[in-house]
LOSEDO-942237 format. One line per field, with one value per residue (C-alpha): residue number from 1; residue in three letters; chain; y, x, z. Coordinates in nm, 4 decimals. Each point is the difference from the previous one (the first is absolute). Example, Ala and Ser with C-alpha at 12.3 -4.5 7.8 and 13.67 -1.06 7.14 Angstrom:
// residues 2
num: c(1:2);
residu: c(ALA:SER);
chaine: c(A:A);
yy: c(-0.4500:0.3440);
xx: c(1.2300:0.1370);
zz: c(0.7800:-0.0660);
//
This chain:
// residues 79
num: c(1:2:3:4:5:6:7:8:9:10:11:12:13:14:15:16:17:18:19:20:21:22:23:24:25:26:27:28:29:30:31:32:33:34:35:36:37:38:39:40:41:42:43:44:45:46:47:48:49:50:51:52:53:54:55:56:57:58:59:60:61:62:63:64:65:66:67:68:69:70:71:72:73:74:75:76:77:78:79);
residu: c(MET:SER:ALA:LEU:SER:ASP:ALA:LEU:ALA:ALA:GLN:ALA:LEU:GLU:LEU:PRO:GLU:ARG:GLU:ARG:GLY:LYS:LEU:VAL:ASP:GLN:LEU:VAL:ASN:SER:LEU:HIS:GLN:SER:GLY:ASP:GLY:SER:THR:PRO:GLU:ASP:VAL:LYS:ALA:ALA:TRP:VAL:ALA:GLU:CYS:ARG:ARG:ARG:MET:ALA:ALA:THR:ASP:ALA:GLY:GLU:THR:GLY:ILE:PRO:LEU:GLU:GLU:ALA:TRP:PRO:GLN:ILE:ALA:GLY:ARG:HIS:ALA);
chaine: c(A:A:A:A:A:A:A:A:A:A:A:A:A:A:A:A:A:A:A:A:A:A:A:A:A:A:A:A:A:A:A:A:A:A:A:A:A:A:A:A:A:A:A:A:A:A:A:A:A:A:A:A:A:A:A:A:A:A:A:A:A:A:A:A:A:A:A:A:A:A:A:A:A:A:A:A:A:A:A);
yy: c(0.1791:-0.1496:-0.2325:-0.2424:0.0918:0.0137:-0.3510:-0.1660:0.1398:-0.1518:-0.3891:0.0990:0.0147:-0.3465:-0.1495:-0.1815:0.1979:-0.2041:0.0988:0.3955:-0.0044:-0.1867:0.2466:0.3343:-0.1592:0.0153:0.3730:0.1354:-0.1681:0.1253:0.3716:-0.0135:-0.1417:0.2597:0.1207:-0.2502:-0.3022:-0.0460:-0.2002:0.1088:-0.3049:0.2692:0.2806:-0.1240:-0.1875:0.3274:0.1647:-0.2675:-0.0153:0.4506:-0.0053:-0.1977:0.1411:0.3306:-0.1946:-0.1172:0.3703:0.0923:-0.1889:0.0637:0.3893:0.1339:0.2608:0.1307:0.3213:0.2107:-0.0433:0.3854:-0.0343:-0.2999:0.1256:0.2407:-0.2437:-0.2310:0.2225:0.1424:-0.3118:-0.0423:0.3630);
xx: c(-1.1025:-0.2973:-0.0119:-0.1161:0.2731:0.2781:-0.1973:0.0670:0.3678:0.1071:-0.1585:0.1827:0.2970:-0.0485:-0.0002:0.2635:0.2214:-0.1276:-0.4187:0.1437:0.1396:-0.3114:-0.2476:0.2231:-0.0303:-0.4110:0.0128:0.1934:-0.1703:-0.2972:0.1345:0.0436:-0.3406:-0.1133:-0.4328:-0.0433:0.1289:0.3083:0.2467:0.4337:0.0236:-0.2592:0.1931:0.2897:-0.1545:-0.0826:0.3515:0.1839:-0.2953:0.1295:0.2610:0.0505:-0.2481:0.2063:0.3102:-0.1430:-0.0821:0.3423:0.0817:-0.2094:0.1347:-0.2457:0.0102:-0.0870:-0.0481:0.3612:0.1035:-0.0624:-0.3701:0.0019:0.1388:-0.2625:-0.2727:0.1262:0.1131:-0.3752:-0.1403:0.1839:-0.0481);
zz: c(2.9067:0.1608:0.2700:-0.2814:-0.1982:0.3458:0.0595:-0.3950:-0.0074:0.3681:-0.1988:-0.3107:0.2379:0.1143:-0.2833:-0.1972:-0.2347:-0.2990:0.1382:0.0298:-0.3120:-0.1843:0.1978:-0.0597:-0.4255:0.0650:0.1824:-0.2894:-0.2492:0.1392:0.0013:-0.4110:-0.1287:-0.1561:0.0073:-0.3696:0.2644:-0.2548:0.1761:0.0458:-0.2988:-0.1749:0.0601:-0.0745:-0.3217:-0.1705:0.0642:-0.1351:-0.3574:0.0484:-0.0189:-0.2551:-0.1806:0.0493:-0.1555:-0.2697:-0.0710:0.1104:-0.2839:-0.2622:-0.0008:0.2182:0.2210:0.3471:0.1962:-0.0095:0.4072:0.0057:-0.0719:0.2340:0.3153:0.0817:-0.0664:0.2095:0.2689:-0.0111:0.0433:0.3121:0.1487);
//
């Protein structure tokens, strides 16, 4: 870490537990910001909507990609 990071960490460790927790939340949330300005709550809402859409599609009898086709696609994205 840089000298500034070390100094900030030392100061943060002196905060009461509750304030440290709030600081951690702020820092973690800053890591999860997307480039489009959406918040973690926006991302969660989008995933909930996507899950509902997929459940409705399944209930309507629509089928997805067979697992044998999906695994190579997934593996290719994480190679």
